[in-house]
One Martini backbone bead per residue (centre of mass of N, CA, C, O) as a GRO file, in nm:
protein
  506
    1MET     BB    1   0.831  -2.101   0.860
    2SER     BB    2   0.750  -2.251   1.140
    3LYS     BB    3   0.501  -2.429   1.321
    4THR     BB    4   0.297  -2.461   1.575
    5SER     BB    5   0.023  -2.600   1.721
    6LEU     BB    6  -0.104  -2.289   1.734
    7GLY     BB    7  -0.007  -2.147   1.456
    8LEU     BB    8   0.270  -2.034   1.521
    9SER     BB    9   0.537  -1.872   1.475
   10GLU     BB   10   0.865  -1.816   1.581
   11LEU     BB   11   0.848  -1.506   1.553
   12GLU     BB   12   0.573  -1.471   1.722
   13ILE     BB   13   0.679  -1.592   1.981
   14LEU     BB   14   0.915  -1.398   2.020
   15GLY     BB   15   0.737  -1.145   2.036
   16ILE     BB   16   0.577  -1.220   2.286
   17ILE     BB   17   0.811  -1.259   2.480
   18LEU     BB   18   0.921  -0.966   2.455
   19PHE     BB   19   0.654  -0.824   2.543
   20VAL     BB   20   0.639  -0.955   2.828
   21ALA     BB   21   0.918  -0.862   2.924
   22TYR     BB   22   0.859  -0.564   2.890
   23TRP     BB   23   0.611  -0.539   3.079
   24ILE     BB   24   0.753  -0.632   3.333
   25THR     BB   25   0.962  -0.398   3.332
   26VAL     BB   26   0.750  -0.169   3.360
   27GLU     BB   27   0.624  -0.262   3.630
   28VAL     BB   28   0.891  -0.248   3.799
   29LEU     BB   29   0.950   0.061   3.737
   30LYS     BB   30   0.688   0.162   3.850
   31ARG     BB   31   0.709   0.061   4.150
   32ARG     BB   32   0.989   0.211   4.201
   33GLY     BB   33   0.964   0.511   4.049
   34THR     BB   34   1.132   0.556   3.785
   35LEU     BB   35   0.935   0.672   3.580
   36GLN     BB   36   0.843   0.926   3.748
   37ARG     BB   37   1.131   1.058   3.761
   38LYS     BB   38   1.139   1.054   3.422
   39ASN     BB   39   0.862   1.142   3.315
   40VAL     BB   40   0.691   0.861   3.299
   41THR     BB   41   0.408   0.710   3.158
   42ALA     BB   42   0.202   0.426   3.261
   43ILE     BB   43  -0.025   0.222   3.050
   44GLY     BB   44   0.055  -0.052   3.101
   45PRO     BB   45   0.252  -0.102   2.810
   46ILE     BB   46   0.233   0.201   2.790
   47LEU     BB   47   0.456   0.471   2.698
   48MET     BB   48   0.515   0.820   2.812
   49ILE     BB   49   0.774   1.007   2.681
   50ARG     BB   50   0.929   1.282   2.812
   51THR     BB   51   1.057   1.608   2.678
   52THR     BB   52   1.254   1.926   2.657
   53LYS     BB   53   1.389   1.842   2.427
   54GLY     BB   54   1.340   2.080   2.148
   55LEU     BB   55   1.225   2.354   2.237
   56ASN     BB   56   1.445   2.551   2.117
   57LEU     BB   57   1.398   2.452   1.826
   58LEU     BB   58   1.094   2.528   1.810
   59GLU     BB   59   1.131   2.832   1.840
   60LYS     BB   60   1.291   2.874   1.576
   61ILE     BB   61   1.092   2.743   1.371
   62SER     BB   62   0.832   2.938   1.460
   63LYS     BB   63   0.911   3.241   1.369
   64PRO     BB   64   0.761   3.213   1.089
   65LYS     BB   65   0.435   3.285   1.136
   66ARG     BB   66   0.314   3.347   0.856
   67PHE     BB   67   0.380   3.083   0.723
   68TRP     BB   68   0.243   2.884   0.921
   69ARG     BB   69  -0.044   3.013   0.889
   70ALA     BB   70  -0.067   2.975   0.584
   71VAL     BB   71  -0.045   2.670   0.571
   72ALA     BB   72  -0.271   2.593   0.765
   73THR     BB   73  -0.501   2.744   0.627
   74LEU     BB   74  -0.472   2.615   0.335
   75GLY     BB   75  -0.509   2.313   0.471
   76ILE     BB   76  -0.796   2.276   0.590
   77PRO     BB   77  -0.967   2.161   0.353
   78SER     BB   78  -0.820   1.886   0.356
   79VAL     BB   79  -0.943   1.788   0.615
   80PHE     BB   80  -1.241   1.781   0.513
   81VAL     BB   81  -1.201   1.594   0.278
   82GLY     BB   82  -1.083   1.358   0.437
   83MET     BB   83  -1.334   1.334   0.635
   84ALA     BB   84  -1.539   1.255   0.406
   85PHE     BB   85  -1.391   1.013   0.296
   86MET     BB   86  -1.355   0.843   0.557
   87PHE     BB   87  -1.655   0.835   0.644
   88SER     BB   88  -1.753   0.695   0.386
   89LEU     BB   89  -1.583   0.448   0.420
   90ILE     BB   90  -1.708   0.357   0.688
   91LEU     BB   91  -2.002   0.320   0.569
   92ILE     BB   92  -1.927   0.121   0.346
   93THR     BB   93  -1.803  -0.100   0.539
   94ASP     BB   94  -2.063  -0.145   0.701
   95TYR     BB   95  -2.231  -0.250   0.458
   96ILE     BB   96  -2.051  -0.492   0.395
   97MET     BB   97  -2.062  -0.627   0.687
   98ILE     BB   98  -2.374  -0.674   0.660
   99THR     BB   99  -2.415  -0.799   0.359
  100GLY     BB  100  -2.083  -0.906   0.301
  101PRO     BB  101  -1.869  -1.054   0.467
  102PRO     BB  102  -1.549  -1.123   0.474
  103LYS     BB  103  -1.319  -1.341   0.472
  104PRO     BB  104  -1.069  -1.466   0.610
  105SER     BB  105  -0.751  -1.279   0.605
  106PRO     BB  106  -0.484  -1.088   0.590
  107ALA     BB  107  -0.664  -0.824   0.558
  108THR     BB  108  -0.842  -0.917   0.839
  109ASN     BB  109  -0.610  -0.928   1.032
  110PRO     BB  110  -0.571  -0.770   1.329
  111ARG     BB  111  -0.255  -0.712   1.294
  112ASN     BB  112  -0.320  -0.535   1.019
  113ALA     BB  113  -0.462  -0.284   1.174
  114LEU     BB  114  -0.172  -0.224   1.253
  115LEU     BB  115   0.087   0.042   1.241
  116ILE     BB  116   0.322  -0.200   1.299
  117PRO     BB  117   0.620  -0.289   1.246
  118GLY     BB  118   0.626  -0.653   1.231
  119ILE     BB  119   0.318  -0.699   1.283
  120ASN     BB  120   0.255  -0.597   1.015
  121GLN     BB  121   0.294  -0.805   0.737
  122PHE     BB  122   0.305  -0.547   0.522
  123ILE     BB  123   0.526  -0.408   0.712
  124PRO     BB  124   0.842  -0.347   0.714
  125PHE     BB  125   1.048  -0.293   0.962
  126ILE     BB  126   1.255  -0.081   0.872
  127TRP     BB  127   1.096   0.102   0.676
  128GLY     BB  128   0.851   0.137   0.863
  129LEU     BB  129   0.996   0.267   1.097
  130ILE     BB  130   1.095   0.508   0.951
  131GLY     BB  131   0.818   0.616   0.860
  132LEU     BB  132   0.694   0.636   1.148
  133ILE     BB  133   0.891   0.836   1.272
  134VAL     BB  134   0.853   1.065   1.075
  135THR     BB  135   0.541   1.087   1.120
  136LEU     BB  136   0.550   1.163   1.421
  137ILE     BB  137   0.726   1.406   1.410
  138VAL     BB  138   0.565   1.577   1.212
  139HIS     BB  139   0.292   1.579   1.358
  140GLU     BB  140   0.373   1.685   1.643
  141PHE     BB  141   0.563   1.929   1.569
  142SER     BB  142   0.337   2.084   1.434
  143HIS     BB  143   0.159   2.132   1.669
  144ALA     BB  144   0.386   2.286   1.822
  145ILE     BB  145   0.439   2.510   1.630
  146LEU     BB  146   0.146   2.631   1.632
  147CYS     BB  147   0.141   2.691   1.923
  148ARG     BB  148   0.365   2.906   1.917
  149VAL     BB  149   0.246   3.085   1.703
  150GLU     BB  150  -0.027   3.124   1.902
  151GLY     BB  151   0.104   3.132   2.214
  152VAL     BB  152   0.143   2.836   2.311
  153LYS     BB  153   0.252   2.633   2.542
  154VAL     BB  154   0.518   2.385   2.562
  155LYS     BB  155   0.607   2.141   2.785
  156SER     BB  156   0.630   1.886   2.580
  157LEU     BB  157   0.777   1.607   2.436
  158GLY     BB  158   0.677   1.278   2.273
  159VAL     BB  159   0.652   0.921   2.316
  160VAL     BB  160   0.489   0.618   2.215
  161LEU     BB  161   0.522   0.297   2.377
  162ALA     BB  162   0.511  -0.075   2.261
  163LEU     BB  163   0.829  -0.136   2.229
  164VAL     BB  164   0.736   0.034   1.997
  165PRO     BB  165   0.651   0.290   1.811
  166ILE     BB  166   0.294   0.438   1.809
  167GLY     BB  167   0.363   0.745   1.898
  168GLY     BB  168   0.301   1.099   1.948
  169PHE     BB  169   0.369   1.413   2.138
  170ALA     BB  170   0.233   1.733   2.232
  171GLU     BB  171   0.237   1.933   2.537
  172PRO     BB  172   0.027   2.148   2.601
  173ASP     BB  173  -0.137   2.413   2.745
  174GLU     BB  174  -0.456   2.375   2.813
  175ASN     BB  175  -0.544   2.653   2.934
  176GLU     BB  176  -0.438   2.812   2.684
  177LEU     BB  177  -0.591   2.647   2.450
  178MET     BB  178  -0.897   2.699   2.600
  179ASP     BB  179  -0.867   3.005   2.589
  180GLU     BB  180  -1.089   3.233   2.453
  181LYS     BB  181  -0.926   3.495   2.517
  182LYS     BB  182  -0.655   3.406   2.373
  183LEU     BB  183  -0.820   3.224   2.154
  184ARG     BB  184  -0.927   3.170   1.858
  185ARG     BB  185  -1.077   2.939   1.670
  186ILE     BB  186  -0.885   2.941   1.419
  187GLN     BB  187  -0.634   2.872   1.593
  188ARG     BB  188  -0.718   2.584   1.689
  189ILE     BB  189  -0.764   2.475   1.415
  190ARG     BB  190  -0.474   2.498   1.324
  191ILE     BB  191  -0.350   2.322   1.536
  192TYR     BB  192  -0.522   2.059   1.479
  193SER     BB  193  -0.435   2.054   1.158
  194ALA     BB  194  -0.121   2.040   1.134
  195GLY     BB  195  -0.053   1.734   1.128
  196VAL     BB  196  -0.208   1.665   0.870
  197ILE     BB  197  -0.086   1.859   0.671
  198SER     BB  198   0.208   1.763   0.711
  199ASN     BB  199   0.161   1.471   0.618
  200PHE     BB  200   0.076   1.555   0.329
  201ILE     BB  201   0.337   1.706   0.243
  202VAL     BB  202   0.535   1.470   0.292
  203ALA     BB  203   0.390   1.267   0.098
  204PHE     BB  204   0.422   1.433  -0.157
  205ILE     BB  205   0.728   1.449  -0.158
  206ALA     BB  206   0.796   1.148  -0.143
  207PHE     BB  207   0.623   1.062  -0.392
  208PHE     BB  208   0.766   1.242  -0.600
  209ALA     BB  209   1.048   1.113  -0.567
  210PHE     BB  210   0.965   0.816  -0.625
  211PHE     BB  211   0.851   0.862  -0.914
  212TYR     BB  212   1.110   0.972  -1.028
  213LEU     BB  213   1.312   0.731  -0.967
  214LEU     BB  214   1.175   0.509  -1.136
  215SER     BB  215   1.327   0.605  -1.409
  216PHE     BB  216   1.602   0.445  -1.305
  217LEU     BB  217   1.455   0.174  -1.390
  218GLN     BB  218   1.534  -0.134  -1.540
  219PRO     BB  219   1.357  -0.361  -1.685
  220HIS     BB  220   1.256  -0.716  -1.698
  221VAL     BB  221   1.267  -1.047  -1.798
  222VAL     BB  222   1.091  -1.317  -1.639
  223VAL     BB  223   1.089  -1.621  -1.481
  224MET     BB  224   0.811  -1.778  -1.342
  225SER     BB  225   0.825  -2.060  -1.508
  226SER     BB  226   0.961  -2.403  -1.548
  227LYS     BB  227   1.050  -2.687  -1.788
  228ILE     BB  228   1.362  -2.636  -1.777
  229GLU     BB  229   1.647  -2.754  -1.719
  230GLY     BB  230   1.820  -2.525  -1.499
  231VAL     BB  231   1.558  -2.348  -1.486
  232LYS     BB  232   1.454  -2.096  -1.275
  233SER     BB  233   1.266  -1.908  -1.103
  234GLY     BB  234   1.378  -1.564  -1.149
  235CYS     BB  235   1.507  -1.544  -1.392
  236VAL     BB  236   1.687  -1.347  -1.630
  237ILE     BB  237   1.617  -1.218  -1.952
  238LEU     BB  238   1.840  -1.065  -2.173
  239SER     BB  239   1.793  -1.250  -2.450
  240ILE     BB  240   1.643  -1.280  -2.784
  241ASN     BB  241   1.790  -1.347  -3.064
  242GLY     BB  242   1.990  -1.095  -2.976
  243VAL     BB  243   1.775  -0.938  -2.817
  244LYS     BB  244   1.712  -0.701  -2.599
  245VAL     BB  245   1.497  -0.754  -2.308
  246HIS     BB  246   1.232  -0.559  -2.113
  247ASN     BB  247   0.961  -0.636  -2.276
  248GLU     BB  248   0.702  -0.733  -2.472
  249ASP     BB  249   0.787  -0.599  -2.731
  250ASP     BB  250   1.068  -0.719  -2.747
  251VAL     BB  251   0.972  -1.013  -2.758
  252ARG     BB  252   0.808  -0.990  -3.021
  253LYS     BB  253   1.046  -0.905  -3.204
  254ALA     BB  254   1.240  -1.153  -3.137
  255LEU     BB  255   1.040  -1.385  -3.244
  256LYS     BB  256   1.058  -1.295  -3.559
  257ILE     BB  257   1.346  -1.402  -3.649
  258HIS     BB  258   1.240  -1.708  -3.575
  259ASP     BB  259   1.052  -2.006  -3.645
  260SER     BB  260   1.203  -2.274  -3.500
  261TYR     BB  261   1.369  -2.093  -3.292
  262VAL     BB  262   1.538  -2.013  -2.975
  263LEU     BB  263   1.753  -1.765  -2.824
  264ILE     BB  264   1.869  -1.771  -2.479
  265GLU     BB  265   1.969  -1.525  -2.224
  266LEU     BB  266   2.100  -1.546  -1.911
  267ASP     BB  267   2.206  -1.414  -1.596
  268ASN     BB  268   2.360  -1.707  -1.537
  269GLY     BB  269   2.509  -1.759  -1.843
  270LYS     BB  270   2.298  -1.895  -2.002
  271GLU     BB  271   2.243  -2.076  -2.321
  272LEU     BB  272   1.952  -2.126  -2.531
  273LYS     BB  273   1.822  -2.384  -2.750
  274LEU     BB  274   1.483  -2.372  -2.879
  275ASP     BB  275   1.197  -2.468  -2.958
  276LYS     BB  276   0.926  -2.299  -3.109
  277ILE     BB  277   0.700  -2.190  -2.849
  278ALA     BB  278   0.440  -1.939  -2.878
  279GLY     BB  279   0.231  -1.806  -2.606
  280VAL     BB  280  -0.039  -1.849  -2.393
  281TYR     BB  281  -0.084  -1.924  -2.050
  282ILE     BB  282  -0.278  -2.158  -1.884
  283VAL     BB  283  -0.451  -2.154  -1.545
  284GLY     BB  284  -0.762  -2.156  -1.657
  285THR     BB  285  -1.116  -2.211  -1.651
  286LEU     BB  286  -1.445  -2.127  -1.704
  287LYS     BB  287  -1.734  -2.231  -1.615
  288GLY     BB  288  -1.932  -2.283  -1.909
  289TYR     BB  289  -1.731  -2.213  -2.113
  290PRO     BB  290  -1.584  -2.280  -2.413
  291ALA     BB  291  -1.316  -2.394  -2.327
  292GLU     BB  292  -1.414  -2.619  -2.147
  293LYS     BB  293  -1.594  -2.757  -2.366
  294ALA     BB  294  -1.326  -2.800  -2.559
  295GLY     BB  295  -1.083  -2.902  -2.336
  296ILE     BB  296  -0.946  -2.680  -2.216
  297LYS     BB  297  -0.651  -2.652  -2.002
  298LYS     BB  298  -0.438  -2.649  -1.773
  299GLY     BB  299  -0.109  -2.576  -1.932
  300MET     BB  300  -0.184  -2.461  -2.178
  301VAL     BB  301  -0.127  -2.325  -2.521
  302ILE     BB  302  -0.191  -2.029  -2.709
  303VAL     BB  303  -0.070  -1.972  -3.053
  304ALA     BB  304  -0.363  -1.950  -3.205
  305VAL     BB  305  -0.609  -1.751  -3.395
  306ASN     BB  306  -0.711  -1.805  -3.700
  307GLY     BB  307  -0.384  -1.819  -3.763
  308ILE     BB  308  -0.315  -1.608  -3.554
  309LYS     BB  309  -0.061  -1.518  -3.379
  310THR     BB  310   0.017  -1.555  -3.000
  311PRO     BB  311   0.300  -1.480  -2.827
  312THR     BB  312   0.120  -1.263  -2.671
  313LEU     BB  313  -0.106  -1.105  -2.487
  314LYS     BB  314  -0.149  -0.862  -2.681
  315ASP     BB  315  -0.216  -1.048  -2.928
  316PHE     BB  316  -0.451  -1.201  -2.811
  317ILE     BB  317  -0.631  -0.944  -2.747
  318ARG     BB  318  -0.635  -0.833  -3.040
  319VAL     BB  319  -0.778  -1.074  -3.164
  320MET     BB  320  -1.037  -1.092  -2.975
  321ARG     BB  321  -1.139  -0.792  -3.053
  322THR     BB  322  -1.234  -0.904  -3.356
  323THR     BB  323  -1.450  -1.062  -3.228
  324LYS     BB  324  -1.759  -1.242  -3.180
  325PRO     BB  325  -2.039  -1.343  -3.071
  326ASN     BB  326  -2.092  -1.669  -3.189
  327GLU     BB  327  -1.812  -1.718  -3.295
  328THR     BB  328  -1.620  -1.939  -3.482
  329VAL     BB  329  -1.302  -2.071  -3.367
  330GLU     BB  330  -0.957  -2.138  -3.427
  331VAL     BB  331  -0.757  -2.313  -3.196
  332SER     BB  332  -0.413  -2.323  -3.114
  333ILE     BB  333  -0.280  -2.604  -2.924
  334TYR     BB  334  -0.045  -2.657  -2.659
  335ASP     BB  335   0.005  -2.972  -2.452
  336GLY     BB  336   0.342  -3.047  -2.442
  337LYS     BB  337   0.371  -3.204  -2.735
  338SER     BB  338   0.149  -3.063  -2.929
  339ILE     BB  339  -0.027  -2.928  -3.196
  340ARG     BB  340  -0.370  -2.830  -3.190
  341LYS     BB  341  -0.711  -2.812  -3.303
  342VAL     BB  342  -0.983  -2.590  -3.193
  343SER     BB  343  -1.329  -2.562  -3.184
  344LEU     BB  344  -1.529  -2.257  -3.101
  345THR     BB  345  -1.782  -2.083  -2.937
  346LEU     BB  346  -1.835  -1.772  -2.850
  347ALA     BB  347  -1.875  -1.554  -2.612
  348LYS     BB  348  -1.946  -1.286  -2.417
  349SER     BB  349  -1.791  -1.026  -2.298
  350PRO     BB  350  -1.770  -0.864  -1.981
  351GLN     BB  351  -1.581  -0.612  -2.142
  352GLY     BB  352  -1.767  -0.640  -2.411
  353ASP     BB  353  -1.858  -0.724  -2.763
  354HIS     BB  354  -1.670  -0.944  -2.771
  355GLY     BB  355  -1.526  -1.221  -2.753
  356PHE     BB  356  -1.524  -1.540  -2.537
  357MET     BB  357  -1.363  -1.816  -2.378
  358GLY     BB  358  -1.261  -1.853  -2.063
  359VAL     BB  359  -0.955  -1.769  -1.993
  360LEU     BB  360  -0.666  -1.799  -1.794
  361ILE     BB  361  -0.384  -1.574  -1.780
  362ASP     BB  362  -0.043  -1.562  -1.671
  363GLY     BB  363   0.140  -1.564  -1.954
  364ASP     BB  364   0.415  -1.598  -2.145
  365TYR     BB  365   0.510  -1.854  -2.379
  366VAL     BB  366   0.858  -1.990  -2.415
  367SER     BB  367   0.981  -2.293  -2.452
  368GLY     BB  368   0.891  -2.357  -2.122
  369LEU     BB  369   0.854  -2.043  -2.057
  370VAL     BB  370   0.725  -1.824  -1.813
  371LEU     BB  371   0.654  -1.489  -1.846
  372GLY     BB  372   0.760  -1.180  -1.699
  373TYR     BB  373   0.700  -0.812  -1.634
  374SER     BB  374   0.843  -0.544  -1.463
  375ASP     BB  375   0.709  -0.303  -1.619
  376ARG     BB  376   0.421  -0.336  -1.498
  377LEU     BB  377   0.490  -0.232  -1.221
  378LEU     BB  378   0.581   0.049  -1.317
  379THR     BB  379   0.326   0.134  -1.456
  380SER     BB  380   0.147   0.113  -1.207
  381LEU     BB  381   0.300   0.315  -1.031
  382LYS     BB  382   0.296   0.562  -1.246
  383SER     BB  383  -0.031   0.579  -1.241
  384ILE     BB  384  -0.118   0.692  -0.966
  385PRO     BB  385  -0.140   1.005  -0.998
  386HIS     BB  386  -0.383   0.979  -1.207
  387GLN     BB  387  -0.580   0.827  -1.012
  388LEU     BB  388  -0.628   1.076  -0.802
  389LEU     BB  389  -0.879   1.191  -0.977
  390ASN     BB  390  -1.014   0.959  -0.822
  391VAL     BB  391  -1.150   0.756  -0.577
  392ARG     BB  392  -1.010   0.484  -0.657
  393GLY     BB  393  -0.721   0.596  -0.609
  394TRP     BB  394  -0.737   0.640  -0.307
  395LEU     BB  395  -0.801   0.344  -0.237
  396TYR     BB  396  -0.537   0.236  -0.354
  397VAL     BB  397  -0.337   0.377  -0.171
  398ILE     BB  398  -0.441   0.271   0.091
  399ALA     BB  399  -0.394  -0.051  -0.027
  400MET     BB  400  -0.094  -0.090  -0.123
  401PRO     BB  401   0.052  -0.294   0.077
  402PHE     BB  402  -0.109  -0.547  -0.039
  403MET     BB  403   0.064  -0.515  -0.329
  404PHE     BB  404   0.317  -0.324  -0.217
  405GLN     BB  405   0.643  -0.346  -0.024
  406GLY     BB  406   0.865  -0.308  -0.222
  407PHE     BB  407   1.225  -0.338  -0.275
  408SER     BB  408   1.297  -0.686  -0.247
  409GLY     BB  409   1.484  -0.931  -0.292
  410GLU     BB  410   1.396  -1.060  -0.593
  411LEU     BB  411   1.292  -0.785  -0.710
  412MET     BB  412   1.584  -0.652  -0.755
  413ARG     BB  413   1.650  -0.833  -1.007
  414TYR     BB  414   1.416  -0.702  -1.208
  415PHE     BB  415   1.619  -0.456  -1.176
  416THR     BB  416   1.816  -0.172  -1.309
  417PRO     BB  417   2.019   0.062  -1.246
  418THR     BB  418   2.047   0.404  -1.378
  419GLY     BB  419   2.257   0.625  -1.443
  420PHE     BB  420   2.354   0.771  -1.150
  421TRP     BB  421   2.281   0.464  -1.012
  422LYS     BB  422   2.469   0.227  -1.141
  423ASP     BB  423   2.722   0.257  -0.909
  424PHE     BB  424   2.525   0.200  -0.626
  425GLY     BB  425   2.375  -0.052  -0.632
  426ASN     BB  426   2.106  -0.060  -0.386
  427ALA     BB  427   2.048   0.241  -0.310
  428LEU     BB  428   1.785   0.292  -0.477
  429PHE     BB  429   1.608   0.088  -0.329
  430TYR     BB  430   1.637   0.210  -0.048
  431LEU     BB  431   1.532   0.496  -0.124
  432LEU     BB  432   1.252   0.399  -0.229
  433ASN     BB  433   1.155   0.257   0.041
  434THR     BB  434   1.169   0.514   0.210
  435LEU     BB  435   0.973   0.690   0.044
  436TYR     BB  436   0.729   0.506   0.036
  437TRP     BB  437   0.679   0.484   0.351
  438ILE     BB  438   0.670   0.773   0.415
  439GLY     BB  439   0.437   0.839   0.224
  440TRP     BB  440   0.221   0.639   0.314
  441ILE     BB  441   0.210   0.680   0.631
  442ASN     BB  442   0.146   0.984   0.613
  443PHE     BB  443  -0.118   0.951   0.446
  444TYR     BB  444  -0.264   0.763   0.645
  445VAL     BB  445  -0.251   0.922   0.907
  446GLY     BB  446  -0.384   1.173   0.800
  447MET     BB  447  -0.653   1.040   0.716
  448PHE     BB  448  -0.725   0.916   0.998
  449ASN     BB  449  -0.712   1.201   1.149
  450CYS     BB  450  -0.983   1.304   0.990
  451LEU     BB  451  -1.157   1.179   1.166
  452PRO     BB  452  -1.474   1.249   1.340
  453ALA     BB  453  -1.283   1.179   1.620
  454ILE     BB  454  -1.237   1.186   1.936
  455PRO     BB  455  -0.893   1.251   1.962
  456LEU     BB  456  -0.877   1.330   1.682
  457ASP     BB  457  -0.834   1.593   1.476
  458GLY     BB  458  -1.096   1.590   1.327
  459GLY     BB  459  -1.282   1.611   1.577
  460ARG     BB  460  -1.177   1.895   1.674
  461VAL     BB  461  -1.227   2.057   1.417
  462LEU     BB  462  -1.536   1.995   1.417
  463GLN     BB  463  -1.611   2.112   1.696
  464GLU     BB  464  -1.510   2.403   1.643
  465SER     BB  465  -1.692   2.451   1.390
  466LEU     BB  466  -1.968   2.397   1.528
  467MET     BB  467  -1.933   2.622   1.746
  468GLY     BB  468  -1.947   2.852   1.520
  469ILE     BB  469  -2.248   2.782   1.445
  470PHE     BB  470  -2.333   2.694   1.740
  471LYS     BB  471  -2.424   2.897   1.971
  472GLY     BB  472  -2.336   2.883   2.272
  473GLU     BB  473  -2.420   2.654   2.509
  474ARG     BB  474  -2.596   2.486   2.329
  475GLY     BB  475  -2.407   2.460   2.089
  476ARG     BB  476  -2.191   2.301   2.259
  477GLU     BB  477  -2.376   2.054   2.312
  478ILE     BB  478  -2.429   1.983   2.018
  479SER     BB  479  -2.144   1.946   1.919
  480THR     BB  480  -2.058   1.732   2.122
  481LEU     BB  481  -2.276   1.517   2.043
  482ILE     BB  482  -2.194   1.484   1.745
  483VAL     BB  483  -1.902   1.394   1.793
  484LYS     BB  484  -1.966   1.153   1.984
  485MET     BB  485  -2.140   0.995   1.775
  486LEU     BB  486  -1.914   0.970   1.559
  487ALA     BB  487  -1.702   0.824   1.746
  488ILE     BB  488  -1.870   0.573   1.787
  489THR     BB  489  -1.900   0.497   1.501
  490VAL     BB  490  -1.605   0.472   1.417
  491PHE     BB  491  -1.500   0.268   1.638
  492LEU     BB  492  -1.710   0.052   1.598
  493SER     BB  493  -1.651   0.005   1.296
  494ILE     BB  494  -1.354  -0.089   1.333
  495ALA     BB  495  -1.412  -0.323   1.517
  496LEU     BB  496  -1.614  -0.478   1.323
  497SER     BB  497  -1.398  -0.504   1.082
  498ILE     BB  498  -1.233  -0.699   1.259
  499LEU     BB  499  -1.441  -0.918   1.382
  500ILE     BB  500  -1.641  -1.027   1.165
  501PRO     BB  501  -1.438  -1.197   0.976
  502ASN     BB  502  -1.324  -1.362   1.259
  503ILE     BB  503  -1.605  -1.485   1.288
  504GLN     BB  504  -1.703  -1.828   1.343
  505ILE     BB  505  -2.001  -1.960   1.250
  506LYS     BB  506  -2.150  -2.299   1.318
   0.00000   0.00000   0.00000
């Protein structure tokens, strides 16, 4: 995508033009009174579109009142857990911003703070839009359902637009909602908690289906970079020495068949017979460590350590874990022309008591091809449910789109649907993408709404809870003050986390 002199891409310029045109249209319709007649409120470029359609459906869905009350009541603790987690994350972020603010990067770009597909560069437009729409419907419809369960009138349902959907709302009768004679405190807490709880439930269901369907993907061995003419990065290796290969263990077994050459079959129909050079590919060395001092450089390949062959990264790690700090080892290095031996004295590993060379490994090298394994992505994704048993796992899930945006483009070549899905083309990938983004956006929106800051659900739940602890008018004032101070802290922290990394002080 080409850039203009302002550093904007053509797509970004088109987006700005569309948004300006949309805003002008909104202002024209507002001045003519068209929006008011259609029961649409405009605040700048933001439209709040109301409708009474769906209210009859709402009545039918809300009839099993005991069920909905039970779900909401059982889910309330999850709101407080999310509240504590998210507010702790806010405080940790504040500490980082004060003591060591990160440098500008895509992760700190203001556009990526918005959960809007197409604007946030980590959220694909189609899948993200599907996920966002499902999330908004689930969240706001849940509030509406609990309103009806607790006997509060719902005047309308609606969506918030700013060219694309950015929110939704259920419009209850505020007088009935806040009438302390009509509703008990626990009833209001259930209503306020309903959106978050429903988002969590939908996220769980979507992620459960996503992780289950991953088992129908057959991974492949992929060429990450190539020095062989006619072989491009992205090619899939189907077999080595006649052995079908899908992962690193398959490659290790296949390489043992011949000592002097390798036979490689690619998915583009090519078959290669190459002199066998197998090892781990070096993309860099750490300054001051033994490898650099010994003259080992980027682009070289380690084929053996102390005479023990290291055709794959697993083999290399296994050998290195048998070494000790200050031990002198003999490393066999392929420099692109020949194999030579280098002696070096190991340092202590930062991750254990074994020896350490100080090399950065990119992948396995086989006769001019650097290999990657798509099963590592599957393994990483499948490990997520187990990671949720600790705080680090929750942080990982929140940050997932920075590392994985779904199965699209070249990535779909690196897997083959199997079993029931083998005859349905790319349908499995599309379903996985849909489930992934429905799951993640519901999870993220649910967690964000747990923050103890009005107008977010967490702020309303906390205020009602505090008023149950601090009785009387004085207690109401104290509760309101606490929630107000927390809201200032939360929104100021969010603003600073966006501004500080992007302010360049010269």
